[in-house]
C-alpha positions in Angstrom: 21.2 18.7 26.3 19.1 15.5 26.2 21.3 14.1 29.1 20.4 17.1 31.2 16.8 16.7 30.4 16.7 13.0 31.2 18.4 13.6 34.6 15.8 16.3 35.5 13.0 14.0 34.5 14.3 11.3 36.8 14.6 13.7 39.7 11.1 15.2 39.1 9.5 11.8 38.7 11.0 10.5 42.0 10.1 13.7 43.9 6.6 13.4 42.6 6.4 9.7 43.6 7.7 10.3 47.1 5.5 13.3 47.5 2.5 11.2 46.7 3.8 8.5 49.1 4.1 10.9 52.0 0.7 12.4 51.2 -0.9 8.9 51.3 0.8 8.2 54.6 -0.2 11.6 56.0 -3.9 10.9 55.2 -3.6 7.5 56.9 -2.0 8.9 60.0 -4.7 11.5 60.2 -7.3 8.8 61.0 -8.0 7.5 64.5 -5.5 4.9 65.5 -8.0 1.9 65.1 -8.8 3.0 61.5 -5.2 3.3 60.2 -4.0 0.9 57.5 -0.3 1.3 58.2 1.0 -2.0 59.3 -2.3 -3.7 58.2 -1.6 -4.2 54.5 -1.1 -0.6 53.4 1.4 -0.6 50.5 2.2 3.1 50.1 4.6 2.4 47.2 2.0 0.4 45.2 -0.8 2.9 45.7 1.5 5.8 44.7 2.8 4.0 41.6 -0.7 3.2 40.6 -1.6 6.9 40.7 1.5 7.9 38.7 0.9 5.2 36.1 -2.7 6.2 35.7 -1.5 9.7 34.9 1.2 8.7 32.5 4.1 9.6 34.8 6.2 6.4 34.3 9.5 6.8 32.4 10.6 4.4 29.7 7.2 2.7 29.9 6.7 -0.2 27.5 10.3 -0.5 26.4 13.3 -2.5 27.7 16.6 -0.7 27.8 20.0 -2.5 27.5 22.8 -0.7 29.3 22.5 2.7 30.9 19.0 4.1 31.6 18.9 7.8 30.6 19.1 10.1 33.6 20.0 7.4 36.2 23.5 7.7 37.7 25.7 5.2 39.6 25.0 5.6 43.3 21.4 6.7 43.0 19.4 5.3 46.0 15.8 4.2 46.2 13.6 3.5 49.2 11.2 1.3 47.4 11.8 -1.4 44.7 8.8 0.1 42.9 11.0 3.2 42.0 13.1 0.9 39.8 9.9 -0.1 37.9 8.8 3.5 37.5 12.1 4.6 36.0 12.5 1.5 33.8 15.7 0.3 35.6 14.2 -3.1 36.6 10.6 -3.8 35.7 9.7 -7.0 37.7 8.2 -6.2 41.1 9.5 -9.4 42.6 11.7 -11.4 40.2 15.4 -10.7 40.6 16.3 -11.0 36.9 14.9 -8.8 34.1 15.5 -9.7 30.5 14.6 -8.7 26.9 14.7 -10.1 23.4 18.1 -9.6 21.7 18.0 -10.8 18.1 16.7 -14.4 18.3 17.8 -14.8 21.9 17.0 -13.3 25.3 19.6 -11.5 27.4 19.5 -10.1 30.9 19.1 -6.4 31.3 19.3 -6.1 35.1 19.4 -8.0 38.4 18.5 -7.0 42.0 21.1 -8.5 44.4 19.4 -8.1 47.7 21.0 -10.9 49.6 17.9 -13.1 49.5 19.8 -16.0 47.9 22.9 -15.7 50.1 24.6 -13.6 47.4 28.2 -12.5 48.1 28.1 -8.7 48.2 31.4 -7.8 49.9 33.6 -7.5 46.8 32.7 -4.2 45.0 34.0 -5.4 41.6 32.9 -9.0 41.4 29.5 -10.3 42.3 28.4 -13.9 42.6 24.7 -14.0 42.0 22.4 -17.0 42.6 19.8 -17.8 39.9 16.1 -17.7 40.4 13.5 -20.4 40.8 13.5 -23.7 42.6 11.3 -22.5 45.4 14.4 -21.2 47.2 12.7 -18.2 48.7 9.3 -19.0 49.9 6.6 -16.9 51.7 3.8 -18.9 53.2 0.4 -17.4 52.5 -2.6 -18.1 54.5 -4.3 -21.4 53.6 -1.3 -22.5 51.3 1.3 -25.1 51.9 5.0 -24.4 51.2 6.3 -26.1 48.1 9.3 -28.4 48.4 12.6 -27.0 47.1 13.7 -28.3 43.7 16.6 -27.9 41.4 16.8 -24.6 39.6 16.3 -24.8 35.8 18.2 -23.0 33.1 15.1 -21.2 31.8 13.7 -17.6 31.7 16.0 -15.2 33.7 18.6 -17.8 34.4 18.9 -18.6 30.7 19.0 -14.9 29.8 22.0 -14.4 32.2 23.8 -17.3 30.6 23.1 -16.0 27.2 24.6 -12.6 28.2 28.0 -14.3 28.5 27.9 -15.3 24.8 26.5 -11.9 23.6 28.7 -9.9 26.0 25.8 -7.6 26.8 25.9 -5.4 29.9 23.7 -6.0 32.9 22.5 -3.3 35.3 23.2 -4.3 39.0 21.0 -2.9 41.8 22.3 -3.8 45.2 19.9 -4.1 48.2 21.4 -2.4 51.2 19.2 -3.6 54.0 15.6 -4.7 54.7 13.5 -2.8 57.1 12.1 -5.0 59.9 10.2 -2.3 61.8 8.1 -0.9 59.0 6.9 -3.4 56.4 5.4 -0.6 54.2 8.7 1.2 53.8 10.5 -1.7 52.2 14.3 -2.0 51.8 16.8 0.4 50.4 18.4 -0.1 47.0 21.4 1.5 45.2 22.2 1.4 41.5 25.7 0.0 41.2 26.3 0.4 37.4 27.0 -2.0 34.6 28.5 -5.5 34.9 29.4 -8.3 32.4 28.5 -11.9 33.2 31.7 -13.9 33.1 30.7 -17.5 33.9 28.1 -19.7 35.6 28.0 -23.1 37.2 25.8 -25.3 39.3 26.2 -26.2 42.9 24.2 -27.6 45.8 22.4 -24.8 47.7 21.7 -24.5 51.5 18.4 -26.3 50.9 20.1 -29.4 49.4 19.1 -28.8 45.8 21.1 -27.5 42.8 21.2 -23.8 42.1 22.9 -21.8 39.4 25.7 -19.4 40.3 26.6 -16.5 38.0 29.8 -14.5 38.3 29.6 -10.8 37.2 32.4 -8.3 37.0 31.9 -4.6 37.1 32.8 -2.7 33.9 35.9 -0.5 34.6 35.7 3.3 34.5 32.4 3.8 36.3 32.1 5.9 39.5 32.7 3.9 42.7 30.0 3.5 45.4 30.7 5.3 48.6 30.7 2.2 50.8 34.5 1.9 51.1 34.9 5.6 52.1 32.1 5.3 54.6 33.9 2.4 56.3 37.1 4.5 56.5 35.1 7.3 58.1 34.5 5.3 61.2 38.2 5.5 62.1 39.7 8.4 64.0 42.8 8.0 61.8 41.1 8.3 58.4 43.0 10.1 55.7 42.5 13.9 55.6 40.9 14.2 59.0 42.0 17.6 60.3 39.5 18.3 63.1 37.4 15.9 65.1 34.5 18.3 65.9 34.1 21.8 64.6 31.2 22.3 67.0 33.4 21.8 70.0 30.8 19.5 71.6 27.8 21.8 71.0 26.1 19.4 68.7 24.7 16.1 69.8 27.2 14.3 67.5 30.6 15.6 66.5 31.0 17.2 63.1 34.4 16.4 61.8 36.4 18.2 59.1 38.2 16.3 56.3 40.7 17.8 53.8 42.2 15.5 51.2 43.0 18.3 48.8 45.6 20.5 50.6 46.8 21.6 54.1 44.1 24.2 54.7 42.4 24.0 58.1 38.7 24.9 58.7 38.2 28.7 59.0 37.9 30.2 62.5 34.4 31.2 63.6 32.3 30.9 66.7 30.1 27.9 66.5 26.5 28.4 67.7 23.5 26.1 67.6 20.9 28.8 68.0 19.9 31.9 66.0 21.4 35.0 67.7 18.9 37.8 68.0 20.0 41.5 68.4 19.5 43.2 71.7 16.5 45.1 70.5 14.7 41.9 69.4 12.7 40.1 72.1 10.5 37.5 70.4 7.4 36.6 72.4 6.7 32.8 72.8 3.6 31.7 70.8 0.3 30.6 72.4 0.4 27.0 73.4 -1.8 24.1 72.5 -3.6 22.2 75.2 -2.4 18.7 74.1 -0.8 16.5 76.8 0.1 13.7 74.3 1.6 13.9 70.8 -0.5 16.3 68.6 -2.4 14.6 65.8 -4.8 15.7 63.0 -7.5 13.8 64.7 -7.3 16.6 67.4 -7.3 19.4 64.9 -10.4 21.0 66.4 -8.8 21.4 69.8 -5.1 21.6 68.9 -4.1 25.2 68.2 -0.8 24.2 66.6 -2.4 21.8 64.2 -4.9 24.5 63.3 -2.2 26.9 62.5 -0.9 24.4 59.9 -4.2 24.3 58.1 -5.6 21.4 60.2 -2.9 18.9 59.3 0.4 17.7 60.5 3.1 18.9 58.0 5.3 15.9 58.9 4.8 12.2 58.7 5.1 10.4 62.0 8.7 9.4 61.1 9.6 13.1 60.9 9.7 13.4 57.1 8.2 16.7 55.7 5.2 16.1 53.5 5.8 19.1 51.3 7.0 22.6 51.1 4.8 25.3 52.7 5.1 29.1 53.1 5.6 28.5 56.9 5.4 25.5 59.2 4.3 26.0 62.8 5.8 23.6 65.3 4.7 23.3 69.0 6.5 25.8 71.2 8.1 26.1 74.6 4.8 26.7 76.4 3.0 23.6 74.8 2.5 20.7 77.2 2.9 18.0 74.6 6.0 15.8 74.9 9.3 16.3 73.1 8.4 13.3 70.9 5.4 15.2 69.5 4.9 14.9 65.7 5.1 18.7 65.6 8.5 19.0 67.1 10.9 17.9 64.3 13.4 20.7 63.6 13.7 22.2 67.1 15.7 19.2 68.4 18.7 20.0 66.2 20.9 17.9 64.0 20.4 14.1 64.1 22.5 13.1 61.0 26.2 12.4 61.1 27.4 15.4 59.1 30.9 16.5 58.3 32.6 19.3 56.4 35.1 18.5 53.7 37.4 20.5 51.3 36.1 20.5 47.7 38.3 20.9 44.7 36.9 24.2 43.5 34.4 25.6 46.0 36.1 25.7 49.4 34.5 23.7 52.2 31.3 21.8 51.7 29.0 19.6 53.7 28.1 15.9 53.4 26.6 13.1 55.4 28.2 9.8 56.4 25.0 7.8 55.8 22.1 7.8 53.4 19.5 10.5 53.8 15.9 9.6 52.9 13.9 12.2 50.9 12.0 14.6 53.2 14.5 14.3 56.1 15.4 17.4 58.2 19.1 18.3 57.8 20.0 21.4 59.8 19.1 25.0 60.5 20.9 28.0 59.0 21.9 29.9 62.1 24.0 33.1 62.7 23.3 36.7 63.7 19.9 38.1 62.8 20.4 41.5 61.1 18.1 44.1 59.6 18.8 44.5 55.9 20.3 47.9 56.4 22.9 46.4 58.8 23.5 43.5 56.4 24.3 45.9 53.6 27.0 47.5 55.7 28.6 44.0 56.0 28.5 43.4 52.3 32.1 42.2 52.2 30.9 38.9 53.8 27.9 38.5 51.5 28.7 34.8 50.9 27.4 34.1 54.4 24.3 36.2 54.3 20.9 34.5 54.0 18.0 36.8 53.2 14.9 35.7 55.0 11.9 35.6 52.7 8.5 34.0 52.2 8.9 32.7 48.7 8.4 29.0 48.1 7.6 26.9 45.0 4.4 24.9 45.4 4.5 23.3 42.0 5.3 19.9 43.5 2.3 20.2 45.9 0.0 21.2 43.1 1.3 18.3 40.9 0.5 15.9 43.7 -3.0 17.3 44.0 -3.6 16.9 40.3 -2.5 13.3 40.4 -4.5 12.3 43.5 -7.6 14.3 42.7 -7.6 13.8 38.9 -7.8 17.6 38.3 -5.7 20.0 36.4 -5.0 22.9 38.8 -3.4 26.1 37.4 0.3 26.2 38.1 1.6 29.2 40.0 4.4 30.4 42.2 2.9 31.0 45.7 5.0 33.7 47.4 4.9 36.5 49.8 7.2 39.4 50.0 10.5 38.6 48.3 12.3 39.7 51.5 11.1 40.3 55.1 13.7 43.0 55.7 15.9 40.6 57.7 19.1 38.7 57.0 21.0 35.9 58.8 24.8 36.5 58.9 26.9 33.4 59.5 30.3 34.9 58.7 31.7 35.0 62.2 29.0 33.1 64.2 27.1 30.2 62.8 26.8 26.4 62.5 27.5 23.7 59.9 24.9 25.3 57.7 27.3 28.1 56.8 29.4 25.6 54.8 26.5 24.3 52.6 27.4 25.3 49.0 25.1 26.5 46.2 24.0 24.2 43.4 21.9 24.9 40.3 20.5 21.4 40.8 20.2 21.2 44.6 19.3 18.2 46.8 18.1 20.4 49.7 15.6 23.2 50.0 15.0 25.9 52.7 11.7 25.8 54.7 10.5 28.6 57.0 9.6 27.2 60.5 8.2 29.0 63.6 8.1 27.5 67.0 9.6 29.7 69.7 7.8 32.9 68.6 5.2 34.0 66.1 6.9 36.9 64.3 6.6 35.7 60.6 9.2 38.3 59.6 12.0 36.3 61.2 11.3 32.5 60.8 13.9 29.9 61.3 15.4 28.7 58.1 15.5 24.9 58.0 17.0 22.6 55.3 15.2 19.5 54.1 16.3 16.8 51.6 14.3 16.9 48.4 16.0 13.7 47.0 17.2 10.4 48.4 20.9 11.4 49.1 23.6 8.7 49.0 26.4 8.8 51.7 29.2 11.4 51.0 27.2 13.2 48.3 27.6 16.9 48.8 24.6 18.7 50.3 23.6 21.8 48.4 20.8 24.3 48.0 20.0 27.0 45.5 21.2 30.4 46.8 18.6 31.8 44.4 20.6 34.9 43.4 19.2 37.1 40.6 21.8 37.7 37.9 23.1 41.3 37.7 21.3 42.2 40.9 24.2 41.9 43.5 26.1 45.2 43.9 29.2 46.3 45.8 29.4 49.1 48.3 29.8 51.6 45.4 26.7 50.3 43.6 28.6 48.5 40.9 27.2 45.2 39.7 29.2 42.2 41.0 29.6 38.9 39.1 30.6 35.5 40.4 31.1 32.4 38.4 29.4 29.2 39.5 31.4 26.0 39.8 28.6 23.7 41.1 29.3 21.2 38.3 25.6 20.4 37.8 24.5 19.4 34.3 22.1 22.4 34.3 24.6 24.9 35.8 23.7 28.5 35.0 27.5 29.3 34.9 27.1 32.3 37.2 26.1 32.5 40.8 25.1 36.2 40.4 
């Protein structure tokens, strides 16, 4: 349907934008420290958006939309304000009010409530928003004097908001979550809160002593709620549905709780392990080490063996975000002398996010996170018992916990980024090795939180092969990374990638299983 297509376009556009952002940052971080632009005026989001716009990748360009933007859902999160412009949610790069012509008048289409004007953001249904103008927010530029505050005027965006009361037209509200103070180039985080109606407005004296306009907006009923309230509840040991404080029994750095608000079922019994369990016959040999004594960088590619194995580049940004999917990523190993904070030691340190398992309505237990997950973040490893395929086939009764280790990966996003940044039209292809390496991970009786991650036909995670404690490419570690900005409490899912009519039982009969992922593009069958 057109709705499904719009959602896919939004996801693809944002993944492309963030892919270009991470590539720009990677190229900057590869330079010697005194030549890097990060922290010295580098606006990653502006440069990436310029590249996308030049290549016609903006959505809803040249038009203003009143009401819902196709493909954008309540709760969608954005790292940069520029993403709002790219999708057509809110076009101004600085102004808090966007508006359009509506008949002979102008009405507001969207506002960004980021707290810059002392806006009241606590009530999730009613928002008091301060108008714009009057030199209320001022940034002193070099060689310029700050203008004196003055009364706000009922013009432009303020007038459009006031007119929206008479016309009863909906206004999109984007809430600013917080501002980053340690990284000026990363900007703040924003979340789309849905449609509101402007109820009334008035004038009052602001904190600077001049008159400002105040607008009261009320959320239109029937829209999905943001996850803020539930996240606040999660901080209590007595939250509703909590049935186990820590399924890892202290083996993870942070407890992984279990929550069931559906029925009385408890989490299944299994042995929790944080490491891949190798069979007795398997003795992986540690890889050759690099000679670095400080954190490995691309500037040392000629002397760093680990960087060289990754094609001469660091596959992660310095904040630990993966730049893009690769057949295999090689991290520094146990014999390397670089510190634990090395840029090539991301996944081997284990889970850093506050994950929990929860009972779903139709798919058993699932996994979610109690805070926002930025795109490119490492989530967890899929661990269990390493089996040869022949042994895995004998355990076919537990096939839902079997993960076939393979070398396939989709490099279409990486090629798309190359086309944008280089201005070329590279041929699209699926880069892959053998479909299976002959090994499988079985997490049925021994595993970690990864065993609870469900399938989705529209996933927000993907699996990445990583090697660090050995060099046997047949048995890489399977690491999950976020391929979207994921809001708190949104279920984490990846594509199990089964082929239809290819899964058989012990007698060779074709097995079929219905899919209940609920995605707009659901294939209706898991296999």
